[in-house]
N, C-alpha and C positions, 0 to 999 in steps of 0.2 A: 588719691584713692580712685580706683576705677569704678565707674557706675555699674550698678547691678544688672543693667540692661546690656552691658557690653558682652559680646560673644567673640571669643578668640578664634583666629583662623584655624587652629587645631580642632576646636570644638565643631566648627562648621565642616571641616574635612571628615571628622569622625561621623557626624550626623549624615553627611552625604554617602559615606561608605555603608553605613548601617541601612540607609534607605535603599541603596542598590542591593544589598544582601536580602533585605526583606522582599524586594520586588522580584528578585531572581527566582525563577521556577526551580523546583527541586528535581534532581536527577531521579530516575527510576531505580529503585533498589532491587537487588536480586530476589528477595522474597516477594516483592510486589510483582515482578515480572513472572515469577513462577505461578502466581495466582492468575495472571493474564493467560498463561499457557494451559492451565488446568482444564478448561472446557474442551480444548482441542485435543489434549491427550485422551480425555474421556471419549471424544468422538472417534479418534483413531482406534482406541481399544475396542470400542463397540463395533466398529467396522470390521476390524480384524477378527473379532470373535464370531461375527456373522459369516465370515468367509473361511476358507481353508488356507489362507495365507500364513505361511510359517513365520514370516518376518512381521510379527504382530506388535512387538514392543517398540515404543517411541525411543527407547534407549539403545536400540539395535537396528537402526535403519539410516540410510542416507537421506538428507533433506537439502532442499535448495532454497536460496534466498535471492529474490530479484533485487539486485543492487544497482541503483542509478548513480550512486556516488553522492547524492544529496544527503542532507542531515537526517532525514527520516529513515532511509534505508541503511545508512551507516550506523545509526543508533540501534536499529533492529539487529544488524549484524553483530554489533558489540554485545548486546544483551543475550543473543542466542549463543555466541561463542563463550560467554561467561557461564551461561546456564549449562551447556553441555561439556564444559571442561572439568566437571567433577570426576573424581576417581571412579572407575568402573563403567563409565559411559563409553560406548563404542560408536556413538553417532558421528558420522562425518558430515560436515556442512560444506555445501558448494555454493559459491557466490556466482550467480549468472549475471554478467555485466554486458549490456548490449551497446555496441558502438554503432550509433545510428547513421554515421557518415553524413550528417546534415549540417555540421559545422566544422570549420577548419581545425578546431582544437579537440574534436571529439575523440580521436585516436589517442592523443597524449593523455587526455582525461581518463579514458578507459584503462590505460596502462598504469596511471597513478592510483586509481581506485583498486586495481588488482593488487598493487603493492601494499596498500593499506589493509585490505582484508586478509592478505597473507600474513601480515603482522599479528592479526587476531587469531591465527591458526585455522583460517578458513581456506578451502581450495578455490582459487579463482578460475573462472572460465569466461573468457572474453568472446562474445558472439558478435560477428560483424554483419550488418545488413548490407545486401548487395543491390544498390539502386541502379537503374539504367534510365537514361533520358530518351532512349530510343526503343521502340517496340520491335524494330527489325531484328531478324535472326532469332526471335523467341516466339514459340507458339504460345498464344494467349488464350486463357479461358474467359468466361463471362465477366470475371471480376477485374480483368486487365492484368493479371499476374502472370509473368513469364515463367516458363519451366526450364530449369537448368540444374545441374548437379555441381556447379562450381561453388567454391567458397564453403567447404565443409558441408556440402549438401544443401545449403540454403538457396532458395530460389531468388533470382534477381527480380525485382519488381519495379514497375515504372514509377519514377519519382513524382509524388503528387504536387499539385499546386498548393499555394500557401493556405487557401481556404480549407483544404482537406488534409493538410499536413499533420495536424495533431491526431486526428482520428486514424489516419492510415499508418502513422508511425506506431501508435499504440497497438494496432492490429498486427503489424508485422513483428513488433517486439514480442508479443505474447506467442506468436507462431513459433519463432525460433527458440524461445524459452521452453515451450511445450515440447518441441522436438528434442531439445537437449535433455529435458527431464526424462522423456521416454527412453532415450539412448542410455541414460544412467540408471534406469529403472527406479526413478524417484516418483513418489506419489504425493509428497507434501511440498508445496511451493509457498514459502512465506513472503509476504509483501508488507511494506512499512506504512500502509495507509493509516492515518490518525484521525482524531475528532474533526479537525478542520477539513480534511478531505471528505469526511462523511457529510458535513454541512454543504460543501460545494456540490457533491453528487446529488443530494436531495434537491437543492435549488436548480441545478442543471436539468434534472428530470422534470421538475415543476414547470420550467419554461417550455418543456415539450409535452405538457399535458399528460404526464404519466399517470397510471393508475396506482393502486395500493402497492403492488410489487415494486414499482419504481420509486415511489415516495418513501418506501421503507429503507431506501438507501442500500449500502453495501452490507452483505452478510458476513459474519465472522468466518464461516466456512462455505465455499461455493465452488462449483466446477469452473475450470478455466474457460473464460468467455471468448473462445476462439471458434470460428466456424470453418468447416471444410478442412479440419486438421485432425486426422484420426489419432495422431499421437497424443492429443490432449485428453482422450478418454481415460478416465480413472485418476486423473490428476486433480487434486484439490488446492484451491487458493486459500491460504490461511492468513487471517488478518488479526493478530493479537493486540494491536495498538489502537483499535477504533475508538476507545474511550479516553485516549491520552492526548493531551494538548501538545502542539508542536514545540512550544517553549520548553517543555520537559525533555523532549528528545534532544534538543540543542544542549541543554544542561547535561544530559547523559553523555553526549559526545565530549563536551568540554571537560567533565570530571574524569573521563576515562582517557583523555588525550587522543581521542580518535579524530582524525582529520577528515574533512569532507570537501566537496566542490560545490560552487554556486553556479547554477545554470542561468545565464543571463536572459535566456528566452522566457523564464518565469516572470520577468518584469514587463514583458511586452503586453500591451493591451490589445494586440491583434487577435488574441485567442480568448474565447468566451470564458473558459475556466479562470484565466488570469483576471478578467474583468470582474467576475463573481468574487474572487478572492480579495481583490482590491477594495471593492465596495463593502464586503463583509468586515474587513479590518477597520474601515472607516466607521461603520455603524457600531462595532464593538467598542471602539475608542470613545465614541460619543455617549454610549450607554454606560460604560464602566460597570459598576456593581449596582446601579440604580434600577431595581426591578419595577419601579413605578414610572420609569421613563416611557414616553409615548412610543419610542423606538424599540423598547424591550422585546416586543413580539417578533422583531426582525433580528434579534441578537443571536449569537451562536448558542447559548444555553437554551433559549426558547425554541430554536429550530431543531436542536438535538432532541428536546422533549417531544416536539411534533413528530420527528422521525420515529421515535420510540413508540408513539401511539399508532402510527401507521404500521409499524412492524407487528404490534399486537393484533391489529385488525387483519394483517396478512396471514398471521399464524392461525387466527380464528377461522378465516375464510378457507384456508387449506384444510384445517381439521374438519370443518363441516362438510367440505367437498369430499374428502376421503371417506368420511362416515357415510355419506349418501351413496358413494360408489360401492362400498362394502355391502350396504343394505341392498342395493340393486342386484349385485352379482351373487348375493347369498341365496337368491330365489325367494326371499321373504318379502314379497310384494303383494300389495292388495289387488284383488281381481276387480 
């Protein structure tokens, strides 16, 4: 007779599988994503109501998605494609895929991502950055950006050194995206920033001694943060996934069969955001779910709560400032 303490290999296997299932994050459901979108639909409706724009409904307009090919943006593309595939919807989704030309594999990856979003019923648009290592033959403005109409109207820019690569690449990415949105008459640009990105942004700005606005992190709706690009005017960046964990985005792609690419540069500790992400993951692993841990104030849930408090302070400050301005300009002042 077998001892009661004996555990069969099958039982161990079943227990391991169940543990994995319990640990796996849940994919985002269609009703849940609709709730994520609701505030932005209300924002767009209010904006359209206040204007004379005839294309007011979110069900009858073109929208753009900034798609890097990573799991975050591919999950967003999957969710948006599913949401707007309902009968009666005439919304067209455009995936704006930027080939940064900073890695040998970038062009092949951009083509692969274009194929994947096309399978979702989304129109792919690959935008190629035009870098130059020489400033000769290009008139330069104060920012060092050369002027040219080559490559679909994109301006060649001087390739930055490694220390400024991340910042400059982001700036040029948003420039070409804003220009394409303008050409397509698109006002809504969706991006896949999630809760982890929100924490990284808050910490990143904390290291730069930012004020309330900076520590409030990213807003759900904001203007395109691009300077000196007139095409960006009127375009809103929309972030419906700011409260969603990245693990859930991965599960969303896995359940839908959506493929994504892994950017190896995300593992490099040469970039500050990657360092922040690496240390944050380490702290979260140490804390787990122990809210009494000495490290808990540095954990992702605690930092998100801090960001939320800063956002409330930001809104209060803006409200009080606007109230004061209305009071001053109403002529109702004390002599």
